[in-house]
N, C-alpha and C positions, 0 to 999 in steps of 0.2 A: 630228550632230543626234540619233542615237539615244542615245548615252551621255548627253548633256546631259538628254533627255527623261526617261529611266529615272532618272538621279540625282535629278531633281527630284521623282519618284515614289517612290524608294526609295533614300535616302541610303546605306544599307548594302549596296547591290549592289555585286558584284565582277564585273569585267570581264575575259576572257582577251584575249591579244593578238590582233590582227585574222586572219581566215581568208584564206589565199591564194586567188588566182583559181583555181589548179590544184585546190585542195581543194573548192572549190564546183562547178568543173566536174566532177570526179570523182564526186561526190555525185550530180549530175544525171545523168551517164551510168550509173551504177551502178543508180539507181533507175529510169531511164527516164522521169523527170518534171522538168520544169523547176521550180525553187523560185521561190516567190513573190518578185516583185522587191522588196517591202519587207524580206521576210526576208533577201535576198542583200544589201541595202544594210547592214542591220545586222550580218550577219556580217562584212562587209569593214570594220567598226568595231571590233567585238567577236566573236571566236569562242566565243561562249557567255556568258550572264549568269546569275549565281546571286544569288538574293535571301536574305532572312533565313532562317537555318538550313539554307543551302546548297540551298534550292529552286530546281530548274532552270527558270528564268524563260524562258531560250532555251537549248537544246542546242547544244553546238558542233557543227559539220558532221559530224564523224566520229561522233558518236552518232545525229545525224539519220540517217545512212547506215544505220550498223548495225542501230539498233532498227527502222526501217523494213523493212529486209530480214528480220530476224527476224519480225517480225509477218506479213509476207507469205509466208514460206516454210515456217514452222513447222507441221509436220503436225496436231499437236495442237490448235493454234489454229484451223485449218480444220474440225475437227470441233465446237469449242466456240463459235467466233463467225462472223458475217457475214464477208465478204472485207474486207480491208484497202486493196486496191488503189485504191481512191478517195480514200484519205486519206494526208496526209504529216505524220506526227507530228513536234512540234518542241520539246515541252515537257512537263512533267508537273505534276500537282497536288500529288503528294506522298504519295497514299494508293493508287497503281496506277493512277489514272484519266490519260488523256493528253490534251494538247491537238493538234489537228490542223487543217491547211488541208484544204477539199476540193478535189480535183483534177478538177474538171469546170467547163466552160463559162466558163473565164476568170474563176472567181470567186475572191474574196479572203477570203471568210467563213472563220470559225474556229468548230469545233466541239470539244466534250469528249466523249471516249469513256469510257464508264463500263465499267470491266473486271468488274463483278459482274453487270451487266445486258445488256451488250453496247449499250446505248442509245448514240445518237450526238445530242447537243443542241447547237443554235446558241448560241454566246456573245457573238459580236462580229462587225461586218462586215469589218474589217482589224486588221492586226497593232497599230497605234498604239491603237485602241480596246481590243483584248485586254490590253495591257500597263497602260493607265491604269485599265479596270475592274477587272482583277485585282488591280492593286496598291492601289486605293482602295477594294476590298471590294464593288463592286457585281456581281462574279460571285461567287456563292456557291454552294460545292459541298460 
């Protein structure tokens, strides 16, 4: 379902082989957070999706794990930014900004984190809208 949807929006998208159940479980255990159900379903179809120019539309589960750990544990980040514990980064804009799920109240909302201002702005209610709106230009950053 996800691959067909993304191909319809971005014919040049590249899909990695599916993530294993073990790698998804390891990510959730390492981060101490459950991944959004739609994200898990997408990762089971493709462990990462790249768009034009190599843009990380959806990161591989390994990058989701390492980048989130880095953001949550780097001492310099703690001095520069608000805490990242309530965010789950899963994609990037290509300029240093990151897309993230909010890890509160069973929400599926997606925000963009601005690395220059540390602002966190809502961009989509769910993963499908994020992909659609990002790829068709409705999300402008």
